[in-house]
C-alpha positions in Angstrom: 105.0 24.0 71.2 106.3 26.3 74.2 106.1 29.3 71.8 102.6 28.3 71.1 101.7 28.1 74.7 103.5 31.4 75.5 101.5 33.1 72.6 98.4 31.8 73.8 99.1 32.9 77.2 99.8 36.6 75.8 96.7 36.6 74.2 94.5 35.5 77.1 96.3 38.4 79.2 95.6 40.9 76.4 92.0 39.8 76.2 91.5 40.0 80.0 93.2 43.6 79.9 90.9 44.6 76.9 87.9 43.4 78.7 88.9 45.3 82.0 89.6 48.6 80.0 86.2 48.3 78.3 84.4 47.9 81.7 86.4 50.7 83.2 85.5 52.9 80.1 82.0 51.8 80.6 81.6 52.6 84.0 83.4 56.0 83.7 81.3 56.9 80.8 78.0 56.2 82.6 79.1 57.8 85.7 79.6 61.1 84.1 76.3 63.2 83.5 75.2 63.9 80.1 73.7 67.0 81.3 75.8 70.2 81.3 74.2 72.5 84.0 74.0 76.1 83.4 74.2 78.7 86.2 72.6 81.8 87.1 73.8 84.4 89.7 71.9 86.8 92.2 70.9 90.3 90.9 69.4 93.4 92.3 65.8 94.1 91.6 62.4 94.9 93.2 59.5 92.7 94.1 55.8 93.8 94.5 53.6 91.2 96.2 49.9 91.9 95.0 46.7 90.5 96.3 43.7 89.8 93.9 40.4 90.8 95.6 37.1 89.6 94.1 34.0 91.8 94.2 31.5 93.7 92.3 31.0 97.3 90.9 28.1 99.0 92.5 26.7 102.5 92.9 27.9 104.6 95.7 24.4 105.1 96.9 21.1 103.4 95.9 17.7 105.0 96.8 14.6 103.0 97.4 11.4 105.1 96.5 8.4 103.8 98.6 4.8 105.1 98.7 3.1 107.3 101.2 -0.1 105.3 101.3 -1.3 101.7 101.0 -2.9 101.0 97.7 -2.6 99.3 94.3 -0.2 100.3 91.5 -2.4 102.2 88.9 0.1 103.3 86.5 4.0 103.3 86.0 5.2 106.0 84.0 9.0 104.9 83.8 11.2 102.0 82.8 14.3 100.2 83.9 17.3 102.2 82.6 15.5 105.6 82.4 17.3 108.8 83.8 14.9 110.5 86.0 15.1 114.1 87.8 14.4 114.8 91.4 10.6 115.2 91.9 9.9 113.5 88.5 6.6 111.5 88.6 7.4 107.6 88.7 4.1 105.9 89.4 0.5 106.7 90.6 -1.2 104.4 93.1 -5.0 103.9 93.7 -6.1 104.0 97.2 -8.0 101.1 98.4 -9.5 102.3 101.7 -9.9 100.2 104.8 -13.7 99.8 105.4 -13.2 100.2 109.3 -10.9 103.3 109.0 -13.6 104.9 106.5 -16.5 104.1 109.0 -14.7 105.6 111.8 -13.8 108.7 109.8 -17.5 109.2 108.7 -18.6 108.8 112.2 -16.2 111.7 113.1 -17.8 113.8 110.3 -21.2 113.1 111.6 -20.4 113.9 115.1 -18.4 117.1 114.1 -21.7 118.3 112.0 -23.8 117.7 115.1 -21.3 119.8 117.0 -21.4 122.5 114.5 -25.2 122.7 114.6 -25.2 122.9 118.4 -22.5 125.6 118.3 -24.6 127.6 115.6 -27.7 127.4 117.8 -25.5 128.4 120.9 -23.8 131.2 119.0 -27.3 132.9 117.7 -28.9 132.6 121.1 -25.9 134.2 122.3 -26.0 136.9 119.8 -29.6 137.8 120.7 -28.9 137.9 124.2 -25.8 140.1 123.8 -27.7 142.4 121.4 -30.3 142.8 124.5 -27.5 143.3 127.0 -28.4 140.1 128.9 -24.9 138.2 128.6 -21.4 140.1 128.7 -19.2 140.5 125.6 -16.9 137.9 127.0 -19.8 135.2 127.0 -20.8 136.2 123.4 -17.1 135.8 122.3 -16.7 132.6 123.9 -19.9 131.3 122.1 -18.3 132.5 118.8 -15.2 130.8 119.3 -16.8 127.5 120.0 -19.0 127.8 117.0 -15.8 128.6 114.7 -13.8 125.7 116.5 -16.6 123.2 115.7 -16.5 124.1 111.9 -12.9 123.8 111.9 -13.1 120.4 113.4 -15.8 119.4 110.8 -13.4 120.6 107.9 -10.5 118.4 109.3 -12.7 115.4 109.8 -14.0 115.8 106.1 -10.4 116.1 104.9 -9.4 112.8 106.6 -12.4 111.1 105.2 -11.2 112.4 101.8 -7.8 111.4 102.3 -8.6 107.8 103.2 -11.0 107.6 100.1 -8.8 109.3 97.4 -5.4 109.5 99.0 -5.5 113.4 99.0 -7.5 116.7 99.5 -9.3 118.2 96.7 -7.3 121.2 95.5 -3.8 120.2 97.2 -0.7 120.8 95.0 0.7 117.4 95.7 -1.2 114.0 96.1 -0.1 111.2 98.2 -1.1 108.8 95.3 1.8 110.2 93.1 5.2 108.6 93.5 8.0 110.8 92.8 11.8 110.5 92.5 13.5 111.8 95.5 16.9 112.0 93.8 18.2 112.2 90.2 19.9 109.3 88.7 19.0 106.0 86.6 16.1 103.6 87.3 17.9 100.6 88.2 14.9 98.2 89.1 11.3 98.5 89.2 10.2 95.5 91.6 6.6 95.9 91.0 4.0 95.9 88.2 0.5 97.3 87.5 -2.0 95.8 89.9 0.6 95.0 92.8 -0.4 96.1 96.1 2.0 98.4 98.1 2.5 99.1 101.7 3.6 102.4 102.9 6.5 102.6 105.5 5.6 102.6 109.2 6.9 101.6 112.5 6.2 97.9 112.0 6.8 97.6 108.3 9.7 99.1 106.0 7.1 99.5 103.0 7.3 98.2 99.4 10.0 99.5 97.2 8.4 101.0 93.9 11.7 101.8 92.2 15.4 101.6 92.9 17.4 104.8 91.7 21.1 105.4 91.6 23.8 107.7 90.1 25.8 105.3 87.7 28.4 108.3 87.4 29.6 107.3 91.1 30.5 103.8 91.3 32.4 101.9 93.9 34.3 98.6 93.9 33.4 96.4 96.8 35.3 93.1 97.6 36.2 90.8 100.5 39.9 90.7 101.9 41.3 87.8 103.8 42.3 88.6 107.7 46.2 87.7 106.6 46.1 90.7 104.2 43.8 93.2 105.8 46.3 94.5 108.4 48.6 95.5 105.3 46.0 98.0 103.6 46.0 101.6 104.2 43.1 104.0 103.3 43.8 106.0 100.0 45.9 102.9 98.5 45.5 102.4 94.7 43.9 99.6 93.2 43.6 98.3 89.6 40.2 97.1 88.9 39.5 94.6 86.0 35.9 94.0 85.0 34.9 90.6 83.0 32.5 92.6 80.9 35.1 95.1 79.8 38.1 93.0 79.5 40.2 95.4 77.4 40.1 98.1 80.1 41.5 98.8 83.5 40.1 101.3 86.1 42.0 103.1 88.6 40.5 103.2 92.1 41.3 104.5 95.7 40.6 102.5 98.8 38.3 104.4 101.1 36.9 101.8 103.4 38.0 98.8 105.4 35.4 97.1 107.7 36.3 97.3 111.3 34.6 93.7 111.7 35.1 90.6 109.6 32.8 87.7 108.8 33.3 84.1 108.7 33.0 82.6 105.2 34.1 79.0 104.5 36.4 78.9 107.7 38.1 82.0 107.0 37.6 85.5 108.3 36.8 88.1 105.3 36.8 91.9 105.7 34.6 94.1 103.4 36.5 96.7 101.4 35.4 99.7 99.3 37.2 101.8 96.8 36.2 104.8 94.8 36.2 103.9 91.1 37.5 106.5 88.4 35.5 106.3 85.4 35.9 107.7 81.9 33.1 109.3 79.7 33.6 106.5 76.7 32.6 103.5 78.8 29.2 102.8 80.3 29.3 100.9 83.3 26.3 98.8 84.7 25.8 98.2 88.4 26.6 94.7 89.4 29.5 94.0 87.1 31.8 91.4 88.6 35.3 92.7 89.0 38.8 92.0 90.4 40.8 94.5 92.4 44.7 94.0 92.3 46.3 95.9 95.3 49.9 95.8 96.2 50.4 94.4 99.8 54.1 94.4 100.0 56.6 96.3 98.2 60.6 96.1 98.3 62.9 97.7 96.2 66.8 97.4 95.3 67.1 93.9 97.0 69.2 90.8 96.1 66.9 88.3 94.3 67.0 85.2 92.6 64.8 83.2 90.2 62.3 81.2 92.4 63.1 78.2 90.0 66.5 77.8 91.4 65.2 76.8 94.8 65.4 73.3 96.0 63.8 72.3 99.4 65.2 69.6 101.8 63.0 66.5 101.9 63.0 66.3 105.6 62.9 69.9 106.9 61.5 71.6 103.9 64.3 74.2 104.3 65.2 76.1 101.2 68.8 75.5 99.6 70.3 76.0 96.4 73.7 74.2 94.6 76.6 76.6 93.9 79.3 76.0 91.6 82.6 75.7 93.2 84.6 74.2 90.3 83.7 73.3 86.6 80.3 71.5 86.8 80.9 70.5 90.6 78.3 71.9 92.8 77.8 72.3 96.7 74.7 72.6 98.6 74.2 76.1 100.4 71.2 76.6 102.8 69.8 80.0 102.4 67.2 82.3 104.0 64.6 83.6 101.7 62.1 86.7 102.1 59.4 88.2 99.9 58.4 86.4 96.7 56.0 87.2 94.0 56.0 83.7 92.2 58.8 84.4 90.0 61.4 86.0 92.0 62.4 85.5 95.6 64.4 87.8 98.0 67.6 86.2 99.3 68.4 87.2 102.8 71.7 85.2 103.4 73.5 82.1 102.2 74.8 83.5 98.9 76.5 86.4 97.5 76.4 88.3 94.2 79.4 86.5 92.7 78.1 82.9 93.3 76.9 80.9 90.4 73.8 78.9 91.2 73.0 75.7 89.5 69.9 75.6 87.2 69.1 72.1 88.6 65.6 71.6 86.7 67.2 72.0 83.2 66.6 68.8 81.1 67.9 67.5 77.8 65.4 67.7 75.0 63.8 64.8 74.0 64.6 63.2 70.3 61.3 61.9 69.1 61.7 59.9 65.8 58.5 60.5 63.7 56.3 57.5 63.5 55.9 55.7 60.1 52.5 56.3 58.7 50.2 53.5 57.6 50.5 54.7 54.0 54.4 54.4 54.2 54.2 50.8 55.7 51.7 50.0 52.9 54.0 51.5 50.1 57.1 49.7 51.7 54.8 46.4 51.2 
């Protein structure tokens, strides 16, 4: 009986020890991370920080062709997209004279005729008196001058009346009713149509545009840059321009203009920039293509960098830090100072050395997903 009790006590002790061992093993097993972290070391590289500017591709110069007289479009001789030469006839307008102006011009013609008739009588009288030596030669020449001046005034008044009624003087080599191209280029737009009334440019009105002409061989990229980056730009700086209409090609450009004054858009101050675009003969570019210009705002070479994915940030201070391996799978926190970043690499100014092994903290174990049993398999098992 004593032996039986002793054996029973031994068994109880062994059972308790086994249970304690199992608990300790379970705790130890669960306290050890199942993830083996890889490490990465800093390396020497370069970082370029680029800025993408949204804009459009437009001609360097656009010329508005305006009429010299008020009138109505009588004929249009070109179409949008046509290439024209300087001086080429674009359109013809029909003059619609103002009745008040025509009446005033007619009155001037009538008055000029009366002056001519009176001057002619006085000249004939002076001529007779001069032949009889009654008046001097000076008086005779004065009468002749007055008569000739009256005839010139009559001619001018008749020309003014004809210009008002027809737009030009008979026999003139150029007619004001003919609208001609003032530069060579491509017709971008014809904002008028037959029958439209047009107005000549004057001190109170900029006039009606009959056509817009531009040279499509001289194109520029125009965009807007934020005030935070405009101070880093330099004239002559290179840009890479991508156009949505020609996605397979990139075009070089040179920055030629940065606006001295910004405009506020959406709460941010934007500055206009312009860059000369380098074109090739195989690609036809239309005015108004939307485009993106990529330019380098900061460039550093031969600097110590790490992958930006290695960075962690303090929950309270938001300061960056990394975890450096001090022994096998044991890591300690290191606060670091960072500099330029391009979103993939980041410059490290202090906190780690080239020999440090930095924890790749965001690595996770691959998930093991069992394939789901299909409805067909379940039916077959049933």
